[in-house]
C-alpha positions as CSV (number, residue, x, y, z in Angstrom):
1,M,10.0,-8.1,4.6
2,N,6.8,-7.8,6.5
3,R,5.8,-11.3,6.6
4,T,9.6,-12.1,7.5
5,L,9.3,-10.0,10.5
6,S,6.1,-11.3,11.7
7,T,7.8,-14.6,11.9
8,I,10.3,-13.6,14.7
9,H,9.6,-14.0,18.4
10,N,12.6,-15.2,20.0
11,A,16.4,-15.6,19.4
12,A,16.0,-19.2,16.8
13,S,13.2,-17.4,14.9
14,L,15.8,-14.3,14.2
15,R,18.5,-16.7,13.3
16,A,16.1,-18.5,10.8
17,A,14.6,-15.2,8.9
18,A,18.4,-13.8,8.6
19,H,18.9,-15.2,5.2
20,S,15.1,-13.8,4.3
21,I,15.6,-10.2,5.3
22,Q,19.4,-10.2,3.7
23,I,17.6,-11.3,0.4
24,T,15.1,-8.7,0.6
25,T,17.1,-5.9,1.6
26,M,19.7,-6.9,-1.1
27,F,17.0,-5.5,-3.5
28,S,16.9,-2.1,-2.8
29,R,20.2,-2.1,-4.2
30,V,19.6,-3.0,-7.5
31,P,19.9,-0.2,-10.2
32,M,16.8,0.6,-11.8
33,H,16.4,2.7,-14.6
34,R,13.1,4.5,-16.0
35,P,11.9,3.5,-18.9
36,R,9.7,6.7,-19.8
37,N,9.0,10.0,-18.6
38,L,6.5,11.0,-16.5
39,D,4.9,14.2,-15.6
40,L,2.3,13.9,-13.1
41,G,-0.1,16.6,-12.5
42,P,-1.8,17.2,-9.3
43,N,-4.8,15.5,-10.2
44,E,-2.7,12.1,-11.6
45,I,-1.2,12.0,-8.1
46,V,-4.5,12.8,-5.7
47,A,-5.7,9.1,-8.2
48,L,-2.5,7.4,-7.3
49,K,-3.3,8.1,-3.7
50,H,-7.2,6.8,-4.5
51,R,-5.9,4.0,-6.6
52,I,-2.9,2.2,-4.0
53,G,-2.3,4.7,-1.6
54,S,-4.3,2.6,1.2
55,E,-1.3,-0.5,0.4
56,I,1.2,1.4,0.6
57,R,0.3,3.4,4.2
58,T,-0.7,-0.8,5.0
59,A,2.6,-1.7,4.0
60,F,4.7,0.7,6.2
61,T,2.5,0.8,9.3
62,D,2.8,-2.8,9.3
63,F,6.5,-2.8,9.0
64,K,6.8,0.1,11.7
65,N,4.7,-2.3,14.0
66,Q,6.9,-4.9,13.3
67,I,9.8,-2.9,14.4
68,L,8.3,-1.6,17.4
69,R,6.8,-5.3,18.5
70,I,10.7,-6.9,17.9
71,K,12.3,-3.7,20.1
72,S,10.2,-4.7,22.8
73,I,11.5,-8.1,23.2
74,P,13.9,-8.8,25.6
75,G,17.6,-9.9,24.3
76,L,16.6,-8.8,20.5
77,G,15.7,-4.9,20.2
78,E,18.7,-3.5,21.8
79,G,20.3,-3.2,18.8
80,L,17.0,-1.5,16.5
81,D,17.4,2.4,16.0
82,T,13.7,3.2,16.1
83,R,14.4,7.0,15.4
84,K,14.5,6.6,11.7
85,L,10.8,5.5,11.9
86,A,10.0,9.2,11.8
87,Q,11.1,8.8,8.1
88,I,8.4,5.7,7.6
89,D,5.7,8.4,9.2
90,E,6.6,11.0,6.7
91,I,6.2,8.3,3.8
92,I,2.8,7.5,5.7
93,D,1.4,10.7,5.3
94,V,2.6,11.6,1.9
95,W,0.3,8.9,0.5
96,S,-2.5,9.6,3.0
97,L,-5.8,11.6,1.5
98,K,-5.6,15.3,2.7
99,P,-8.7,17.6,2.9
100,G,-10.2,18.1,-0.4
101,E,-9.1,14.9,-1.5
102,E,-11.4,13.0,-0.4
103,Q,-12.9,12.5,-4.1
104,M,-11.1,10.6,-7.0
105,P,-10.6,13.4,-9.3
106,E,-12.2,12.7,-12.9
107,L,-9.2,12.2,-15.3
108,V,-9.3,13.0,-18.9
109,E,-8.5,10.5,-21.7
110,P,-5.5,11.4,-24.0
111,P,-6.5,12.2,-27.3
112,A,-5.9,9.0,-29.4
113,P,-2.4,9.6,-31.0
114,A,-1.7,10.9,-28.0
115,D,1.6,9.3,-26.1
116,R,0.2,9.3,-22.5
117,F,3.7,8.5,-21.5
118,G,5.5,11.8,-22.3
119,P,7.6,12.5,-25.4
120,R,9.2,10.5,-27.7
121,G,12.5,9.8,-27.1
122,G,12.2,10.7,-23.3
123,F,13.9,8.1,-22.0
124,A,16.9,8.6,-19.9
125,R,19.9,8.7,-21.5
126,R,23.1,8.3,-20.6
127,G,25.9,11.1,-21.2
128,P,29.4,12.3,-20.1
129,G,28.0,12.9,-16.6
130,G,26.0,9.7,-16.0
131,M,22.2,9.1,-16.5
132,R,20.6,12.4,-17.4
133,P,17.1,13.2,-18.5
134,G,15.9,12.4,-21.9
135,G,13.3,15.3,-22.8
136,P,10.7,18.1,-20.9
137,G,8.3,16.7,-18.3
138,F,11.4,14.7,-16.3
139,P,11.0,15.0,-12.2
140,P,14.2,17.4,-11.3
141,G,16.4,16.0,-8.8
142,G,17.4,17.6,-5.4
143,S,15.2,20.3,-3.4
144,G,12.5,21.8,-5.0
145,P,9.0,21.0,-6.7
146,R,9.1,17.1,-7.8
147,A,6.3,15.5,-9.9
148,F,6.2,12.2,-7.6
149,P,5.8,12.6,-4.0
150,P,8.3,11.5,-1.7
151,G,8.4,7.7,-1.4
152,F,7.4,7.0,-5.7
153,G,9.7,8.1,-6.9
154,G,13.6,9.4,-7.1
155,P,16.3,10.3,-9.6
156,P,17.1,9.0,-12.8
157,G,18.2,5.8,-12.5
158,D,16.4,4.8,-9.3
159,F,12.9,3.6,-11.0
160,G,11.7,1.2,-13.4
161,R,12.9,-2.4,-14.0
162,V,15.5,-4.8,-13.3
163,P,17.9,-5.4,-16.1
164,M,17.6,-8.5,-18.2
165,A,20.7,-10.9,-17.1
166,K,23.0,-11.8,-18.9
167,N,22.6,-15.4,-19.3
168,I,19.6,-17.6,-18.7
169,A,21.3,-19.4,-15.1
170,E,21.7,-16.1,-14.0
171,Q,18.5,-14.9,-14.8
172,A,16.8,-17.5,-13.3
173,D,18.5,-17.4,-10.2
174,R,17.4,-13.9,-9.9
175,D,13.9,-15.4,-10.8
176,Y,14.0,-17.8,-8.3
177,Q,15.7,-15.8,-5.0
178,S,12.7,-13.5,-5.5
179,M,10.5,-16.9,-5.5
180,R,11.8,-18.0,-2.3
181,Q,10.5,-14.0,-0.4
182,S,7.2,-16.0,-1.2
183,F,7.5,-19.5,-0.4
184,G,10.7,-20.2,0.8
185,D,12.1,-23.6,0.6
186,R,8.8,-24.7,-1.7
187,A,9.7,-22.7,-4.5
188,A,11.5,-23.7,-7.7
189,S,13.1,-23.4,-10.8
190,L,12.9,-24.2,-14.7
191,I,15.6,-24.0,-17.2
192,V,14.7,-25.5,-21.0
193,N,17.0,-25.6,-23.5
194,G,16.2,-25.7,-27.5
195,L,13.7,-23.3,-28.0
196,P,12.4,-23.0,-31.8
197,T,14.4,-19.7,-33.1
198,G,12.7,-20.9,-36.7
199,G,9.6,-18.6,-36.2
200,D,7.2,-22.0,-36.5
201,P,6.0,-22.8,-33.9
202,P,6.9,-19.7,-32.3
203,A,9.2,-19.7,-29.4
204,S,6.2,-17.8,-27.3
205,D,4.0,-20.1,-28.3
206,V,6.0,-22.7,-26.9
207,T,6.7,-21.0,-23.8
208,Q,3.0,-20.5,-23.1
209,A,2.5,-24.5,-23.2
210,I,5.5,-25.1,-21.1
211,K,3.2,-22.4,-18.2
212,K,0.5,-24.4,-19.1
213,R,1.7,-27.7,-18.4
214,I,3.5,-26.8,-15.2
215,D,0.3,-25.4,-14.0
216,E,-1.5,-28.7,-14.9
217,L,1.4,-31.0,-12.9
218,A,1.1,-28.4,-10.4
219,P,-2.1,-27.5,-9.2
220,T,-0.7,-25.8,-6.0
221,V,1.4,-23.3,-8.0
222,T,-0.3,-20.1,-7.6
223,S,2.6,-17.7,-9.1
224,M,5.2,-18.1,-11.9
225,R,7.4,-15.7,-13.5
226,G,9.9,-16.2,-16.3
227,A,12.3,-15.1,-19.4
228,T,13.6,-16.4,-22.7
229,I,17.4,-15.5,-23.8
230,G,17.8,-17.0,-27.0
231,D,16.9,-20.8,-27.0
232,R,16.5,-21.2,-23.8
233,Y,14.1,-20.7,-21.4
234,E,13.7,-20.0,-17.6
235,Q,10.5,-19.9,-15.1
236,A,10.6,-19.7,-11.5
237,F,7.2,-20.8,-9.5
238,G,5.8,-21.7,-6.2
239,P,5.3,-23.9,-3.8
240,V,5.9,-27.3,-4.7
241,D,6.1,-29.5,-2.2
242,D,7.6,-32.6,-3.9
243,L,10.1,-31.2,-7.0
244,Q,10.7,-35.1,-7.8
245,A,7.4,-35.9,-8.2
246,L,6.8,-32.6,-10.5
247,A,9.7,-33.8,-12.5
248,I,8.7,-37.4,-13.2
249,H,5.8,-36.3,-15.1
250,I,7.5,-33.6,-17.4
251,D,6.8,-35.2,-20.6
252,F,8.1,-32.0,-23.1
253,G,11.8,-33.5,-22.9
254,A,14.6,-35.1,-21.1
255,V,14.7,-34.0,-17.4
256,K,17.5,-33.6,-15.4
257,V,16.6,-32.8,-12.0
258,K,19.3,-31.0,-9.2
259,V,17.5,-31.3,-6.1
260,K,19.5,-29.1,-3.8
261,E,19.0,-26.3,-6.0
262,K,15.4,-26.6,-6.1
263,R,16.2,-27.2,-10.3
264,I,14.3,-29.3,-13.0
265,E,16.6,-28.9,-16.5
266,V,14.9,-29.7,-19.7
267,D,16.0,-30.5,-23.0
268,L,12.9,-29.8,-25.6
269,D,11.6,-32.6,-27.4
270,P,11.2,-31.0,-30.4
271,K,8.1,-33.5,-31.4
272,W,6.4,-32.3,-28.5
273,A,7.0,-28.3,-29.5
274,A,5.7,-29.1,-33.0
275,N,2.6,-29.9,-31.8
276,V,1.8,-27.1,-29.6
277,P,-1.3,-25.0,-29.9
278,R,-0.7,-22.1,-32.2
279,Q,-1.8,-18.1,-30.6
280,P,-4.1,-16.6,-32.9
281,K,-2.7,-13.6,-34.5
282,T,-4.0,-10.2,-34.4
283,T,-3.8,-9.0,-37.9
284,A,-2.4,-5.3,-38.1
285,S,-5.7,-3.9,-39.9
286,A,-7.6,-5.0,-36.9
287,S,-4.8,-3.5,-34.1
288,A,-4.9,-0.5,-36.2
289,G,-8.8,0.4,-36.3
290,R,-9.0,-0.2,-40.2
291,P,-11.8,-2.3,-41.7
292,G,-10.7,-5.4,-40.8
293,N,-11.5,-4.3,-37.4
294,Q,-14.7,-5.7,-36.4
295,D,-15.0,-3.9,-32.7
296,P,-18.2,-1.7,-32.3
297,E,-18.0,1.7,-33.5
298,I,-18.1,4.0,-30.1
299,P,-20.1,7.1,-30.7
300,A,-19.1,10.5,-31.0
301,G,-19.3,12.3,-27.4
302,A,-19.6,8.9,-25.3
303,D,-19.3,9.7,-21.7
304,G,-16.9,7.7,-20.2
305,V,-18.8,5.0,-18.8
306,T,-20.2,4.4,-22.9
307,R,-17.2,3.9,-24.1
308,S,-15.9,1.3,-21.4
309,L,-19.1,-0.7,-21.9
310,I,-18.3,-0.5,-26.1
311,E,-14.5,-1.4,-25.3
312,L,-15.5,-4.6,-22.8
313,K,-16.5,-6.2,-26.2
314,S,-13.8,-5.7,-27.9
315,S,-11.5,-8.5,-29.2
316,D,-8.5,-6.2,-28.1
317,P,-6.9,-7.2,-24.9
318,W,-5.8,-3.9,-24.4
319,K,-9.0,-2.1,-25.4
320,R,-10.5,-4.2,-22.6
321,R,-8.2,-3.3,-19.6
322,R,-8.3,0.3,-21.2
323,A,-12.0,0.2,-20.1
324,M,-11.7,-1.3,-16.9
325,E,-9.3,0.8,-15.7
326,R,-11.4,3.6,-16.3
327,L,-14.6,2.4,-14.7
328,Q,-11.8,2.0,-12.0
329,R,-11.3,5.6,-11.8
330,T,-15.5,6.7,-12.5
331,T,-18.0,7.1,-9.7
332,A,-21.1,4.7,-10.0
333,D,-23.9,5.7,-11.4
334,G,-26.9,4.3,-12.1
335,R,-25.8,2.1,-14.8
336,V,-24.3,-0.4,-12.6
337,D,-26.3,-3.6,-13.2
338,Q,-24.7,-2.7,-17.2
339,V,-21.3,-2.6,-15.6
340,V,-21.2,-5.4,-13.2
341,A,-22.7,-7.6,-15.9
342,A,-20.0,-6.7,-18.3
343,L,-17.4,-7.3,-15.7
344,I,-17.8,-10.7,-14.4
345,P,-16.9,-12.6,-17.7
346,Q,-13.6,-10.9,-17.6
347,L,-13.3,-11.7,-14.3
348,E,-14.0,-15.4,-14.8
349,G,-12.1,-15.5,-17.8
350,D,-8.4,-17.1,-18.2
351,D,-6.7,-13.9,-18.7
352,G,-5.2,-13.4,-15.5
353,G,-4.1,-9.9,-15.9
354,L,-7.6,-8.7,-16.8
355,A,-9.2,-10.8,-14.3
356,S,-7.3,-8.7,-11.9
357,E,-8.5,-5.4,-13.5
358,A,-12.1,-6.6,-13.0
359,A,-12.0,-7.5,-9.4
360,K,-10.4,-3.4,-8.9
361,A,-13.3,-2.5,-10.8
362,L,-16.2,-4.6,-9.5
363,G,-14.7,-2.7,-6.1
364,V,-16.0,0.4,-7.3
365,W,-19.3,-0.7,-9.0
366,R,-20.9,-2.8,-6.2
367,S,-23.9,-4.9,-6.3
368,P,-24.9,-8.0,-4.9
369,E,-24.1,-10.0,-8.2
370,A,-20.4,-8.5,-8.3
371,M,-19.9,-9.6,-4.5
372,T,-20.8,-13.2,-5.5
373,A,-18.6,-13.0,-8.5
374,L,-16.1,-11.5,-6.1
375,I,-16.8,-14.3,-3.3
376,G,-16.3,-17.1,-5.8
377,R,-12.6,-15.8,-6.9
378,M,-11.5,-16.9,-3.4
379,S,-10.7,-20.4,-4.3
380,E,-8.6,-18.7,-7.0
381,N,-5.1,-20.0,-7.5
382,R,-3.9,-17.2,-9.7
383,H,-2.4,-15.4,-6.6
384,F,-2.6,-11.7,-8.2
385,V,-6.5,-12.2,-9.1
386,R,-7.5,-13.7,-5.9
387,S,-5.6,-10.6,-3.6
388,D,-7.2,-7.9,-6.2
389,S,-10.7,-9.5,-5.6
390,I,-9.8,-9.7,-1.8
391,K,-9.0,-6.3,-1.9
392,A,-12.3,-5.5,-3.9
393,L,-14.6,-7.4,-1.3
394,G,-13.0,-5.2,1.6
395,K,-15.1,-2.2,0.2
396,Y,-18.0,-4.0,0.7
397,K,-19.4,-3.5,4.2
398,D,-21.5,-6.9,4.4
399,L,-21.0,-10.4,6.8
400,K,-20.9,-12.4,3.7
401,A,-18.1,-10.6,2.5
402,A,-15.9,-10.7,5.4
403,E,-16.9,-14.4,5.9
404,A,-15.3,-15.4,2.7
405,V,-12.4,-13.0,3.5
406,A,-11.7,-14.6,7.0
407,S,-11.8,-18.0,5.2
408,V,-8.6,-17.2,3.0
409,I,-6.7,-15.4,5.5
410,K,-3.9,-18.3,5.7
411,D,-3.4,-17.9,2.1
412,D,-2.9,-14.3,1.7
413,I,-2.8,-12.8,5.1
414,F,-2.0,-9.0,4.2
415,A,-4.5,-8.6,1.5
416,T,-7.1,-10.2,3.9
417,E,-6.1,-7.8,6.8
418,E,-6.4,-4.7,4.7
419,A,-9.3,-5.7,3.7
420,L,-11.4,-6.8,6.7
421,K,-9.7,-3.4,8.4
422,A,-11.1,-1.7,5.3
423,M,-15.0,-3.2,6.4
424,G,-14.5,-2.5,10.0
425,E,-16.8,-3.5,12.6
426,V,-19.4,-5.5,9.9
427,A,-16.1,-8.2,10.0
428,E,-15.8,-8.6,13.7
429,P,-18.2,-11.7,14.1
430,A,-16.2,-13.3,11.3
431,L,-12.5,-13.0,12.6
432,I,-13.5,-14.3,16.3
433,P,-13.2,-17.8,15.3
434,L,-9.9,-17.3,14.0
435,L,-8.1,-16.4,17.6
436,R,-8.2,-20.2,18.2
437,H,-6.5,-21.2,14.3
438,G,-4.4,-23.5,14.5
439,E,-1.4,-21.3,13.0
440,S,0.1,-18.6,15.3
441,S,0.9,-16.3,12.4
442,V,-3.2,-15.9,11.4
443,R,-4.0,-15.5,14.9
444,S,-1.4,-12.8,15.4
445,H,-2.9,-11.1,12.8
446,V,-6.5,-11.4,13.5
447,C,-5.7,-9.6,16.7
448,R,-3.9,-6.9,14.5
449,I,-7.0,-6.5,12.7
450,L,-9.3,-6.5,15.9
451,A,-7.0,-4.1,17.6
452,V,-8.7,-1.8,14.9
453,I,-12.1,-2.8,14.1
454,G,-13.1,-5.0,17.4
455,G,-15.2,-3.9,20.4
456,Q,-16.7,-5.4,23.4
457,E,-17.6,-8.8,21.9
458,T,-13.7,-9.3,20.8
459,L,-12.8,-8.5,24.6
460,A,-15.4,-10.9,25.7
461,A,-13.8,-13.6,23.5
462,M,-10.0,-12.9,24.5
463,K,-10.9,-12.9,27.7
464,S,-12.5,-16.7,27.7
465,L,-9.4,-18.1,25.6
466,P,-6.3,-19.3,28.3
467,A,-3.2,-17.4,27.6
468,D,-1.3,-17.9,23.9
469,P,1.5,-20.7,24.1
470,D,3.3,-18.2,21.2
471,F,5.0,-15.0,22.8
472,G,4.5,-13.3,19.2
473,V,0.8,-13.7,19.7
474,R,0.3,-12.7,23.5
475,V,2.3,-9.6,22.5
476,A,-0.1,-9.1,19.7
477,A,-3.0,-9.2,21.7
478,N,-2.0,-7.3,24.5
479,D,-1.9,-4.2,21.8
480,A,-4.9,-5.2,20.4
481,W,-6.6,-5.4,24.1
482,K,-5.1,-1.5,25.0
483,Q,-6.0,-0.2,21.6
484,I,-9.6,-1.7,21.6
485,I,-10.0,-0.1,25.6
486,A,-9.0,3.1,24.3
487,R,-11.4,3.1,21.7
488,V,-14.8,1.5,23.2
489,G,-13.9,1.5,26.9
490,P,-13.2,-1.5,29.0
491,P,-15.5,-4.2,29.4
492,P,-18.1,-4.2,32.1
493,R,-17.1,-4.9,35.7
494,N,-17.8,-8.6,36.0
495,T,-15.9,-9.6,32.9
496,R,-13.1,-7.6,33.3
497,G,-9.6,-9.0,33.7
498,K,-7.8,-9.9,36.3
499,A,-4.1,-9.8,37.7
500,R,-2.7,-12.8,35.8
501,A,-4.2,-12.3,32.5
502,A,-2.5,-8.6,32.5
503,Q,0.3,-10.6,32.8
504,T,0.0,-13.2,30.0
505,G,-0.8,-10.4,27.3
506,G,-4.2,-9.5,28.0
507,P,-7.2,-11.7,29.1
508,G,-7.1,-15.3,27.9
509,R,-4.7,-14.4,25.2
């Protein structure tokens, strides 16, 4: 939504963004279902604030600023009611750290047999009066204490996943529309008919092979999502510049292209499916920790870091994920080099989920080697791995890290904005050259970042530039000019802007 609003600067751009805004707001009305009771204690809520609070605050602050910016545009903002922005301020406040919450609390690992997601049978169940809690620990509705802070949860039925569609075409449309929010007309979808259902090869192995083949044929693709219903598989992905060219090279079945619908339909070739690589299977004894498991044993009384270092050597990806999640909430100590050496292979591995968790952990366990590894992910084509690496680099107060993050600002505007703001004034030299970037959306975001971290060097650079041809950039630059002066004072008298500059959105800009 924020990205869509940032494109609005006149009546024409408002009309162009109207469809995307309708799609985005539609998802807020999709019924959600809480998958399991979660009873969070005070320490866990504070931990949530540390882990995702900054993302929530940044997203809602940017949303508020976009609304105020559009409100200030003559002819566009008269109908906007900004009185409800107080609700956004409440959400930002709820997710802000309060006095005494500055340190990430130490969370105790649940015992091995415990169900960390609540009691068994704790799903919300449908009764005569509608959805009702399935067990103890469900956050009460209405007024009174809640297990979740406002803005994080809600009454039963408002939290969880969107239910699976009844047929593959409907599910394909849902995922395609979701991709359109990020990639617009560069989103595409695929439907594959005739998945094997006999167990050899397993349908999951075939769909993994299809994903890999699409990734090979369309290297520009950075995001995919899909689902299997019966013997049919759908996948939405983007960005794709030439759908027809992609379809020509598909070799796993007979292809039919619907260019207007941005869809490729394939009747799967059974011979191709029969030859896909089989994924290794984990034996029941290994997964249960019985003698078939060759993973190193964890000594009794081992602390969290020691447990994590051992589990990072496990063949079980879920154990490695658990280890990295534990390291993310553990204060770094004298074992930084050991931890970083164990995390870097996970960051550079083929499992995107584990790579993202490794990036988050390297934002806590910081070292020059960790920073270099994270910088290497700036060319990553897996969106979430790159985004989490960018956010992790935001915790490094280093110009080299700032330059690496600034170099990909066009590819991931919001993650880079969060990271560069977190770096503070050390990132200013990396951003000033981007005031001349060829794309107005980038220049606008750079101005918003510099409004928070810029100083006298930014003021001097803005004054030296001509008035920006884009109205939205001029508004952002004017706001940045005022905020910087309020924070660091006006520029020296001999470099202060003149009347013309003030009328064009700050000196130069």
